[in-house]
N, C-alpha and C positions, 0 to 999 in steps of 0.2 A: 426362578432362584430369590428368595426372600429377603430384600434389603442391599442385593447385589445388583445394582443396575448398569447399562452398557458402559458406563462413563469411566465406572470403577474396575471394569474386566481385567484392565492390565494388572491390578493390583495382586489377582489372583496366584495363589501358590503352584508352581509347577506341577503339584498331584491335579490340580481340580484344572489346570488348564490342559495337562494332557486327557483328564478324561473330557472335557466338553470339544475339543480339538482333534477329536479322531476321527470327525468325518472332512470329506473333501471340500465341502462349503459350511462355511460358517457366517451367517449376516451378510452375504455378498463378498466377502472374501474365499481367497481361494488360499487353502494351506495344504502343503505337502507334505507328509511323513520323509525322515530322512532316509528310512529304507526302501527298497525299491516295489512301485505299484504293479502286480501283474495285470491286474484289470481293473475296471471300475466296479463290478458287481461284486469285487471282495473286500470293499469298502466296509466295516464296521460302524453303523449308524446308531450311539447311546444316547440313552437318556444321562444327563449327568445327576440328576435327581435320584438316581437309584443307585449310584454308587455307593459304597458302605461307607465312605469315609467323607461323603457329602456335606453332612450336617455339623460334624468336627471342624473343616475347612471354612465353610460358613461362619460358624459361633467365633472359630480364632479371627475372621476379618471385622466382625462387626465388634468384636470385644474392644483392638487396638486401633478402632477407625478415628475416636476421639481423644487419643492422648497426645499430649506435648511433643511426644518424641517424634510422633509422624506429622506433624503439622509443620509446612515449608514457611519459615522465616521470611517476610518481605524486606528485615533490613530498617523497618521506623522506628520499632521498640521491641527491643529482646527481652523484655520481661514481662509483657502485658499482650498476652496474643488479640484480645477484642481490639486494642488501642494498634496493633500493629496492624488489623486486618482494616480498621477503620481509615488509617490514614491512607496506607495500599488504595482503596477502593479511593478514597477523595484526591488522591494523585493522579491516579488514572482517570480519573473521571475530569479532574480541571486539564490536564495534558491532551487527552484524546478528544473528547467533546468540545470542550472550551476553545484551546489551541487549535487540533488539526482539522476539526467541523467548521468552527468559527473562523479559523483565517481562510479557507476555502471558499467558505462563503463570501466574506469581505473580497478577497481577491478576484474572485467572477464575477461581484456586483459593483465592483468600484469604477467611478466614471474613467473613462479614456485620458489616462495621464499625459499622453504625448498629442492631445486634440489630431487624431489622424484623422476621423469623421469628420470634424470642423473644414480643416484643411481640403479635403475632397470636395465638400460641399460648396467652400467660396471657391475652390478652383472653378467647377461647374458653373457659380454664377456670373464669376468672370468671365467664363469664354463667352456665356450665353451673351451678357454684355457689352461684348467688342464684336460679335457678329451681327448683333442688334444695329447697331452704329457704324456698320462697315470698318472697322478699324481691325489692323492685323492681329491675329491670335498673340503672336510676341512681338512685343516691340522693338525693334531693331536698335534704338537707342534707350535703351531700358537701363545703362548704364553711361553715362555721357561721354563721349570720346575724350575730352579734354582729360578727365581723371584718368581714362586707360592708359592713354600717352605717357602722364605722367609718371607712370609705372613702369613702363617697358625700356628695355637698356637702349643707349644710345648705338649707331652707329661702329664707333670707336672703339667700344668696348666689347662689342661681339667680335672685331676682328674678323680672324678668315673660319670662326665657326658655322658649320652647315646647317640652315634652318631647313627644315621640313615642315612643310605646311601641309 
């Protein structure tokens, strides 16, 4: 197929598609005809280049491939095809390459914002220091009892409320 690559295969006319797809396997795809297949030996494997209308169909698609009527406008410049393509490529490069890839890189390699690894390291060092000096691992008077008693309710305020310890 001179001038028609696999990426432009979907643009072919129904006639050329019918010519090319008569076999049951075409480049890894399994295609079934609308009719009933009696057996696999009855499949007609034809070469599309030998069809009489093949050259006419190829020429028809090559003639219209560069026309503006077939161009997919991206919405950046409705009057200039080159500017539209340039701005589309520029925008896609900026958003995909810089924003997504760059953002993912920054997110993956940023320092620990909550300092979780530092806190864990400090806790291990404090536990080792307390064990070395013979102190309890957690100090029972971490918060002074006077401060706690100032915030607890009095017995008169509780009344008949059941207290579960």
